[in-house]
Structure formats: structure tokens, C-alpha cells
C-alpha positions as CSV (number, residue, x, y, z in Angstrom):
1,M,133.3,96.7,89.1
2,F,130.5,99.4,89.9
3,N,128.7,100.9,87.2
4,Q,126.6,103.8,88.6
5,F,126.7,106.1,91.7
6,E,123.4,107.9,93.0
7,E,123.7,111.3,93.9
8,K,123.4,110.4,97.5
9,G,126.5,108.2,97.4
10,K,124.6,104.8,96.9
11,I,126.6,102.2,94.8
12,F,124.6,100.3,92.2
13,S,126.2,97.0,90.8
14,N,125.6,94.8,88.1
15,V,122.9,92.2,88.6
16,I,124.4,88.6,88.0
17,T,121.9,86.2,86.7
18,K,121.6,82.7,88.3
19,K,119.1,79.9,87.8
20,P,118.1,77.8,90.7
21,I,119.0,74.0,90.8
22,K,117.4,71.7,93.3
23,V,120.1,69.7,95.4
24,H,120.6,67.2,98.3
25,I,123.6,68.2,100.3
26,Q,125.3,65.8,102.6
27,T,127.3,67.3,105.3
28,T,129.4,66.0,108.1
29,T,126.3,66.2,110.6
30,H,123.0,66.9,108.5
31,M,121.3,66.3,105.2
32,I,119.9,69.3,103.4
33,S,117.6,69.7,100.6
34,G,117.3,73.0,98.6
35,K,118.3,75.1,95.8
36,V,121.8,76.6,94.8
37,H,121.8,79.1,92.3
38,I,124.4,79.1,89.5
39,R,125.2,81.0,86.5
40,P,123.3,80.1,83.3
41,D,126.3,78.6,81.5
42,D,128.1,77.1,84.6
43,R,127.8,73.7,86.0
44,L,127.0,72.9,90.0
45,K,130.9,72.0,90.0
46,D,131.7,75.3,88.8
47,E,129.7,77.0,91.8
48,L,131.2,74.6,94.2
49,N,134.8,75.6,93.0
50,Q,134.3,79.2,94.0
51,T,136.6,80.8,96.5
52,E,133.9,81.7,99.0
53,S,133.8,79.9,102.2
54,F,130.0,79.5,102.2
55,L,127.5,78.1,99.5
56,A,124.1,79.7,99.6
57,V,121.1,77.4,99.8
58,T,117.5,78.7,99.5
59,D,114.4,77.0,100.5
60,A,116.4,74.6,102.7
61,I,115.0,71.6,104.7
62,I,117.5,70.4,107.2
63,Y,117.3,66.8,108.3
64,E,119.1,65.6,111.6
65,H,120.3,62.2,111.6
66,T,119.7,61.5,115.2
67,D,116.3,62.0,115.8
68,K,114.8,62.5,112.2
69,S,113.7,66.0,112.9
70,Q,113.1,68.5,110.0
71,Y,113.8,72.3,109.8
72,F,113.1,74.8,107.0
73,C,114.5,78.2,106.3
74,S,114.4,80.4,103.1
75,F,118.3,81.0,103.3
76,L,120.9,78.9,104.5
77,A,124.9,79.5,104.4
78,V,126.8,75.9,104.1
79,N,130.3,75.9,105.0
80,R,131.8,74.4,101.8
81,S,134.6,72.5,104.0
82,Q,131.6,70.5,105.7
83,I,130.0,69.2,102.4
84,V,130.7,65.5,102.3
85,W,128.7,65.3,98.7
86,I,126.2,67.0,96.7
87,L,123.6,65.8,94.2
88,Q,121.5,67.6,91.8
89,D,117.9,66.2,92.0
90,S,117.5,66.0,88.2
91,E,120.3,63.5,88.3
92,M,118.8,61.4,90.9
93,K,117.0,58.1,89.8
94,K,115.2,55.6,92.1
95,M,116.5,52.1,91.6
96,D,114.7,48.7,92.1
97,M,116.2,46.6,94.6
98,P,116.8,43.0,93.5
99,E,114.6,40.6,95.4
100,E,116.6,38.5,97.9
101,K,116.4,34.6,97.7
């Protein structure tokens, strides 16, 4: 697991390369827009299926449902059990609404 030890006892581990993907996350109480980091050959679903309790989100914008307030933070840990749905921004397409008669 650990590759190197410095003479002062510091432990160095391998760096895991990940790529950021832009997402929208709906939780039970908020909407979050930000970046989730996944391994290059993995899918978003693979990251969601990890065993950790929290999903790391960077450059997060948090939207309140009640008063439309917005908050920004560079790092946010989201409890996976509170996620209702998650959407990769590259999959989002705007739909034209049909005209009502």
C-alpha cells in the first residue's frame, strides 16, 4: 500500500490520477453543482458505488430550495445516503417545450 518512507518517518503513497467531471446533484434538501473526480477509466456510477460514506465535490455551488440562496465552496463532502439523483453535465440537454394550445 505504501511505497516509500522518508528517514524522518513520513509515509508517501501513490498518487491516484482522477479527472474532474461537472455534475448536478439533487439531495434531499439542496441542489449542488460542482465537480466529482473519477478515475480515467471509470464511470460516474463506479465512483458512486465506492464504499466511503461521503462523495467529494469541488468548486461546489449549493442552491437552497426555500429562498433561492446560493453558496460557494471549493470543497464539499456530500453524504451519499442523501443523494436523490446525480446528473453529469455533459449528458444534460435543453428541451424545447411544446407550445400549448
